[in-house]
C-alpha positions in Angstrom: 67.7 107.9 69.7 68.3 107.0 66.3 69.4 109.6 63.0 68.4 109.5 61.1 65.1 107.7 61.5 63.0 105.8 59.0 59.4 105.4 60.8 58.6 102.4 58.2 60.3 99.9 56.0 61.7 101.0 52.9 62.0 98.8 50.1 62.2 100.5 46.7 64.3 103.4 45.7 62.2 104.6 42.3 62.0 101.5 40.5 65.0 99.8 42.1 64.6 97.1 45.0 66.3 97.3 47.6 67.5 95.3 50.9 65.0 97.2 53.3 65.7 99.2 56.1 64.0 101.2 58.6 61.4 100.5 61.8 60.1 96.6 61.5 57.8 95.9 64.6 59.7 96.0 67.6 63.0 96.1 65.7 65.1 98.4 63.2 66.7 97.1 60.2 69.9 99.3 59.9 72.0 100.6 57.0 75.3 100.1 56.2 77.5 103.5 55.0 79.7 103.3 52.0 82.7 103.7 54.0 84.6 100.2 54.4 87.6 98.3 55.5 88.6 95.3 53.7 90.7 92.9 55.3 93.5 91.3 53.4 96.7 89.5 55.0 99.1 90.9 52.5 101.9 91.3 55.3 101.0 87.8 56.8 100.2 89.3 60.2 98.6 87.8 63.2 95.3 88.8 64.1 95.5 90.2 67.4 92.4 92.1 69.3 94.9 93.7 71.8 97.3 94.9 68.9 95.4 95.3 65.8 97.3 96.2 62.8 95.7 98.9 60.8 97.9 97.8 57.7 96.2 94.8 57.3 93.3 96.6 55.9 92.5 98.3 52.7 90.2 101.3 52.9 87.4 101.6 50.5 84.4 103.8 49.8 81.7 103.2 47.1 77.8 101.8 46.6 79.3 98.0 46.5 82.0 96.5 48.7 83.5 93.4 47.1 84.5 91.0 50.1 86.9 88.2 49.2 86.1 84.6 49.8 86.8 83.6 53.5 87.8 87.3 54.5 85.7 89.6 56.0 85.4 93.9 55.8 84.5 96.4 58.6 82.0 99.3 57.9 79.8 101.5 59.5 75.9 102.2 60.4 74.3 105.4 58.3 72.7 105.9 61.8 73.9 107.3 64.5 72.8 106.0 68.0 71.9 107.4 71.1 70.9 104.5 73.6 68.6 105.7 76.8 69.7 104.4 80.3 67.3 102.2 80.5 67.4 100.4 77.2 69.8 97.5 75.9 69.9 97.0 72.2 71.1 93.8 70.5 71.7 92.6 67.0 70.4 88.9 66.3 70.7 86.9 63.0 67.8 84.7 61.3 68.8 81.0 61.9 67.7 77.7 63.4 69.5 75.5 65.8 71.8 72.6 64.2 69.4 69.8 65.3 66.9 71.4 62.9 65.9 68.3 60.5 65.6 69.3 56.8 65.2 67.2 53.9 67.0 65.9 51.2 64.2 66.0 48.4 66.6 64.0 45.7 67.5 61.2 48.2 65.0 61.4 50.7 67.4 61.7 53.9 66.2 63.9 56.6 69.2 65.4 58.3 70.1 68.1 60.9 71.0 71.2 59.4 74.4 71.1 61.2 75.5 68.3 58.9 74.1 69.5 55.4 76.4 70.0 52.4 75.6 72.2 49.3 75.1 69.9 46.8 71.9 69.0 47.4 68.2 69.8 46.7 65.4 70.2 49.8 61.6 71.1 49.9 60.6 74.6 49.2 57.3 76.4 48.9 56.8 77.8 45.4 53.6 78.4 43.3 51.6 75.4 43.1 53.1 73.6 46.2 56.5 72.3 47.1 59.6 72.1 45.0 63.0 70.5 44.9 65.1 73.5 45.4 68.8 74.2 44.9 70.8 74.7 48.4 73.7 76.8 47.4 75.2 77.2 50.9 74.9 76.5 54.5 76.1 79.2 56.9 76.9 78.8 60.3 76.4 81.8 62.5 77.9 80.9 66.0 76.3 81.3 69.3 73.0 83.1 69.4 70.1 83.4 71.9 67.1 80.9 70.6 63.4 80.5 71.1 61.4 77.3 71.0 57.8 77.5 69.3 55.5 74.3 69.2 52.3 73.8 67.6 49.4 71.9 68.3 50.2 69.2 65.8 53.3 68.7 67.7 55.9 70.5 65.3 58.9 72.5 66.8 61.5 74.8 66.0 64.4 76.4 68.3 65.3 79.6 66.2 66.7 82.9 66.7 64.2 85.9 67.4 64.4 87.3 64.1 63.8 84.0 62.0 60.5 84.5 59.7 57.8 81.5 59.6 55.1 81.8 57.3 51.8 82.7 58.6 48.2 83.7 57.2 49.6 87.3 57.2 52.8 86.4 55.4 56.4 86.1 56.6 56.8 87.1 60.4 59.6 86.8 62.7 59.0 84.2 65.8 59.3 87.2 68.2 56.2 89.1 66.5 54.4 85.5 67.1 52.2 84.6 70.1 50.1 81.4 71.4 47.5 80.9 69.5 48.7 82.3 66.5 48.8 79.7 63.2 52.1 78.8 61.1 52.3 76.6 58.1 52.8 73.3 58.9 53.6 70.1 56.2 50.6 68.2 55.5 51.7 66.6 52.4 55.5 66.7 51.0 55.4 63.9 48.1 59.1 63.5 47.7 60.6 60.2 48.1 64.3 58.2 47.4 64.5 55.5 44.9 66.0 52.8 47.0 63.9 49.5 47.5 63.3 48.2 51.1 63.7 44.3 51.7 60.3 43.0 52.9 58.9 46.7 54.1 55.6 45.3 55.9 58.1 42.5 57.9 60.2 45.9 58.6 57.6 48.2 59.9 56.2 45.1 62.3 59.5 44.4 63.8 59.9 48.4 64.5 56.6 48.4 65.7 57.6 45.5 68.4 60.7 47.8 69.1 59.0 50.9 69.9 56.4 49.3 71.9 59.4 47.7 73.6 61.1 50.6 74.4 64.1 49.6 72.6 63.7 51.8 69.4 66.4 54.5 69.4 66.1 55.4 65.6 64.0 55.0 62.5 66.1 52.8 60.0 68.3 55.4 57.7 66.9 52.8 54.6 63.5 53.9 55.1 63.9 57.9 54.6 65.3 56.7 51.2 62.6 54.3 50.5 60.6 54.4 47.3 56.7 55.4 47.5 55.4 52.1 47.9 57.7 50.5 50.3 57.4 53.7 52.6 53.6 53.3 52.5 53.8 49.3 53.2 56.4 50.3 56.3 54.3 53.1 57.7 50.9 51.2 57.4 52.8 48.0 59.6 54.2 50.7 61.9 51.0 52.1 62.8 49.1 48.6 62.9 45.4 47.8 62.6 44.3 50.6 64.9 46.2 53.8 63.9 43.7 56.1 65.7 45.2 54.9 69.2 48.5 56.1 68.3 52.0 54.7 69.1 54.3 55.8 72.1 58.2 55.9 71.8 61.3 58.3 72.1 60.3 61.9 71.0 62.8 61.9 67.8 61.5 58.5 66.9 58.1 60.0 66.9 59.1 63.1 65.1 60.6 61.2 62.4 58.0 58.6 61.7 55.5 62.2 62.0 57.7 63.7 59.1 57.6 60.6 57.1 53.7 60.1 57.5 53.8 63.8 56.1 55.4 62.4 53.0 52.5 60.2 52.3 49.9 62.7 52.9 49.0 61.1 56.3 47.8 63.8 58.6 48.9 63.0 62.4 49.2 64.9 65.7 52.4 64.5 68.2 51.4 64.5 72.2 54.0 64.6 74.7 53.4 61.9 77.4 56.3 61.9 80.3 59.3 61.0 79.0 58.0 59.9 75.7 55.4 61.2 73.1 52.4 59.5 71.3 51.8 60.0 67.5 48.3 59.8 66.5 46.7 59.3 63.1 44.1 62.0 62.5 42.5 59.9 59.7 40.6 56.7 59.3 43.0 53.7 58.5 42.2 53.6 54.8 44.5 56.6 54.6 47.3 54.4 55.8 46.8 52.3 52.7 47.4 55.4 50.1 50.6 55.6 50.1 51.0 51.8 49.4 49.0 51.7 46.3 51.0 54.3 44.5 53.8 53.7 42.3 56.7 56.1 41.3 58.7 58.6 43.3 56.8 62.0 43.0 53.2 61.1 42.3 50.4 63.6 43.6 47.9 62.7 46.0 44.9 64.4 44.5 43.3 67.3 46.6 45.7 67.1 49.1 47.2 70.6 50.4 50.8 71.0 50.6 50.2 72.7 54.0 47.9 73.3 56.9 47.6 76.5 59.2 49.0 74.9 62.7 48.3 77.0 66.1 50.9 77.7 68.4 50.9 75.8 71.5 54.2 77.3 73.5 56.9 80.0 73.0 59.8 79.7 75.3 63.4 81.4 75.6 66.0 78.7 76.0 69.9 79.1 76.3 72.3 79.9 73.6 73.0 77.3 71.2 75.1 77.0 67.8 72.5 78.3 64.6 72.8 77.9 61.0 70.9 78.9 57.6 70.7 77.6 54.3 70.6 79.8 51.3 68.1 78.5 48.9 68.2 80.7 45.8 64.7 81.8 44.0 62.5 80.5 46.4 63.9 81.8 49.4 62.5 78.9 52.0 62.6 75.5 53.2 60.9 73.4 55.2 62.5 73.2 58.7 61.1 70.3 60.8 57.9 70.1 59.2 57.3 74.0 59.4 57.8 76.7 56.6 60.7 79.4 57.0 62.6 81.8 55.2 66.1 83.1 55.4 67.8 86.9 55.7 69.1 88.5 52.7 72.4 88.1 53.6 72.7 84.9 55.7 71.4 83.1 52.8 74.3 84.3 50.7 76.9 83.1 53.6 77.8 86.4 54.7 77.2 86.9 58.5 76.6 90.6 60.1 78.4 90.6 63.6 77.4 93.4 66.0 78.2 93.7 69.6 75.5 95.1 72.2 74.8 98.6 72.6 74.6 99.4 75.9 72.4 101.8 78.1 73.6 105.3 77.3 76.1 104.4 74.5 76.2 106.7 71.4 77.9 106.6 68.5 78.0 105.2 64.6 77.7 101.0 65.3 80.7 99.4 63.4 79.7 96.6 61.4 81.8 93.4 60.7 80.5 91.4 57.5 82.2 88.1 57.3 82.4 86.0 54.0 81.9 81.9 54.8 81.2 81.7 51.1 84.1 80.1 48.8 83.4 83.2 46.2 83.7 86.9 46.1 80.8 88.7 48.1 78.8 92.1 47.7 77.6 94.3 50.2 75.3 97.3 49.3 75.9 100.5 50.8 72.5 102.5 52.0 70.7 99.7 52.3 69.7 97.3 55.1 71.9 95.0 56.5 70.8 93.4 60.0 68.4 94.3 62.4 68.6 95.5 65.9 65.9 94.9 68.5 65.4 96.8 72.0 65.0 95.6 75.4 63.4 98.1 78.1 64.0 97.6 81.4 61.7 98.5 84.4 64.1 100.8 85.7 67.6 102.7 84.8 70.6 100.8 85.1 73.0 101.4 88.0 76.1 102.0 86.1 75.8 103.0 82.4 78.2 102.6 79.6 78.7 106.4 79.6 79.3 106.2 83.5 82.1 103.8 83.1 83.5 106.1 80.3 83.8 103.1 77.9 86.3 103.7 75.3 84.0 103.1 72.3 81.4 106.1 73.5 80.9 108.7 70.6 82.5 106.7 67.9 82.3 107.9 64.3 83.4 106.2 61.2 84.5 102.3 61.1 86.6 101.8 64.4 89.1 99.3 64.7 89.5 97.2 68.2 90.9 99.3 71.2 92.4 98.1 74.4 
């Protein structure tokens, strides 16, 4: 089915680290050969899939291919595939849906990833706990199939099957997780803004009244940018005298309050109730006062862990959705909707790998497209991993295979341009 085939993960060649390739749980990390066609519009041609001009490419062979900014290159896999009649193979990137919220660790803003710009720092897990990590790029990966994961504490994430989350066994892709497995969920993220809130206790009381009356739409933006002391007063007022009874309101409002509570080290659990959610404080009311007592923007709560292991409650498939990823150099992870997630090697550099599905009984070298979405030249390494493909086996063979149809890409070898 795959030749040459590597039964395990190859991460080193001698003392040289590689972008890994080979078998990975249910998938296979494919390699890029050293044959490339680099797009260059020196002829000012129109890119027409029905009449593609081969003169728009420059042929290159070598161990490293440099793709110009905002351009692309074609390549092929080292592996030759022969797909069985009852199997469909697809390539999925590692990314999350655009509504996934990510924290700006400098200002305190809590933004959907689709709205992020690069000149920011976010919360990433490193030695000793959370660190302010530079975001070098945000990549858009188009429409992809996604799955939704929900935890017992009420955290959730919608991501592609390949996106890794932190587990007690290390980084594991979403597709390898099951209900009952645990993932890292933020319990204390001590980053705050520096802006003062005017009368934070009165603001918190007013907002609580809005939630109870069913009139709250969103948490005021100033609250996310508030300094630690003011945020503590606001949260204490929002939860009231009996935080253990919880507060019921719209899901987005409750999720944002959940996030703000975790900045102060206040453990909460979010429960769905019909069309709304209830956010319940897991600890005594005295814990709520903790955030209101400390001054400064980055004070540490003694003895508070950065994250806790949160059991998975639900995993379900969703329709295709626009997906995104962030490049976080060095630590290569970030906090998304309160869960710790990793990046893929090329995606976090702004390089998108596009591969079409391998239909039943198709065979050949796979033609790869590398899109450089960054404003800088990008490197692709030959004979190293570039993307992961996964395999879906049907209960019975398909009625009409790619071979039956006499598909025009059957048996392709080398880098193959579009055909009609």
